[in-house]
C-alpha positions in Angstrom: 24.3 -4.5 -5.8 20.7 -5.0 -4.2 18.5 -6.4 -6.8 15.5 -4.8 -8.0 13.1 -6.7 -5.8 15.2 -6.2 -2.9 15.4 -2.4 -3.5 11.5 -2.4 -4.3 10.7 -4.0 -0.7 13.3 -1.7 0.7 11.5 1.4 -0.3 8.3 0.0 0.5 9.3 -0.8 3.9 10.6 2.5 4.7 7.2 4.3 3.2 5.5 1.8 5.4 7.1 3.2 8.5 6.3 6.7 7.3 3.0 6.1 7.1 2.3 4.0 10.4 4.5 7.1 12.2 2.1 9.4 10.6 -0.8 7.5 11.5 0.3 7.4 15.2 1.1 10.9 15.6 -1.7 12.7 13.2 -3.8 14.8 15.5 -4.5 17.8 13.6 -6.2 18.4 10.2 -2.9 19.0 8.5 -0.9 16.3 10.2 -4.1 13.8 9.1 -4.0 15.3 5.5 -0.3 14.3 5.7 -1.1 10.7 6.5 -3.3 10.6 3.3 -0.4 11.8 1.3 1.8 9.4 2.8 -0.7 6.6 2.3 -1.1 7.3 -1.4 2.9 7.3 -2.0 2.9 4.0 0.0 0.1 2.4 -2.0 2.2 3.5 -5.4 5.3 1.7 -3.8 3.2 -1.2 -2.8 1.7 -2.0 -6.2 5.2 -1.7 -7.9 7.0 -3.8 -5.5 4.0 -6.4 -6.3 4.8 -6.0 -10.0 8.4 -6.6 -9.8 8.1 -9.6 -7.1 5.3 -10.9 -9.6 7.9 -10.7 -12.7 10.5 -12.4 -10.6 7.6 -15.3 -10.4 7.1 -15.1 -14.2 3.7 -13.4 -13.9 3.1 -10.3 -15.8 0.7 -7.8 -14.3 0.6 -4.1 -15.6 -1.8 -2.3 -13.5 -2.4 -1.9 -9.9 -5.5 -4.1 -9.8 -3.8 -6.9 -12.0 -0.9 -6.7 -9.6 -3.2 -7.4 -6.4 -5.1 -9.6 -8.4 -2.5 -11.9 -9.4 -0.7 -11.2 -5.9 -3.7 -12.6 -4.4 -3.7 -15.8 -7.0 -0.1 -16.9 -5.9 -1.2 -16.2 -2.1 0.9 -13.3 -1.5 -2.1 -11.4 -0.5 -4.3 -12.7 2.1 -7.6 -10.6 1.5 -8.3 -9.2 -2.0 -11.2 -7.3 -1.2 -8.9 -5.1 1.3 -6.3 -4.5 -1.1 -9.1 -3.6 -4.0 -10.8 -1.3 -1.5 -7.2 0.0 -0.8 -6.6 1.0 -4.1 -10.0 2.4 -4.7 -9.2 4.5 -1.7 -5.8 5.6 -3.1 -7.8 6.7 -6.4 -10.5 8.5 -4.1 -7.7 10.5 -2.3 -6.1 11.5 -5.5 -8.9 13.1 -7.5 -11.6 13.8 -4.8 -11.0 15.8 -2.0 -13.3 16.3 1.1 -13.0 16.5 4.7 -15.6 13.4 5.4 -14.0 10.9 2.8 -10.5 12.0 3.9 -11.8 10.8 7.5 -13.4 7.9 6.4 -10.0 6.6 4.5 -7.9 7.8 7.3 -10.2 5.3 9.7 -9.7 2.6 7.0 -6.0 3.2 7.1 -5.5 2.5 10.6 -8.0 -0.4 11.0 -7.4 -2.1 7.9 -4.5 -1.1 5.7 -1.4 -0.9 8.1 -2.0 -4.2 9.0 -2.4 -5.5 5.5 0.5 -3.9 4.1 2.6 -4.9 6.9 1.7 -8.6 6.6 2.3 -8.3 2.9 5.8 -6.5 3.3 6.9 -9.6 5.7 5.8 -11.9 2.9 7.8 -9.7 0.6 10.9 -9.8 2.8 10.6 -13.4 3.2 11.2 -13.8 -0.6 
């Protein structure tokens, strides 16, 4: 049986691959909207995987912000600001939609968030 932590990392890995593929292929507005939707989904799996990882380390964190801060504190995340920005962008995409905001977030996904998630995912796989 796969442990809860391994299962969470596997699901995150799958979502990360889908996000990365979407970023590489998105050309039109509909495809870009799909990338933003994949980002929201990947971020949810990301912070929940961190929550499970932290629980296995004896650290309690209930909210996405708490999970990010605690993960940074113990060295799982390298750049707390990037991940807090990621959380903020995820919240923006969930509650407010306009083309300009969407394009800015898509740019951050491509240029900041993919690498940050990928690096953290590699650390989680090693643990």
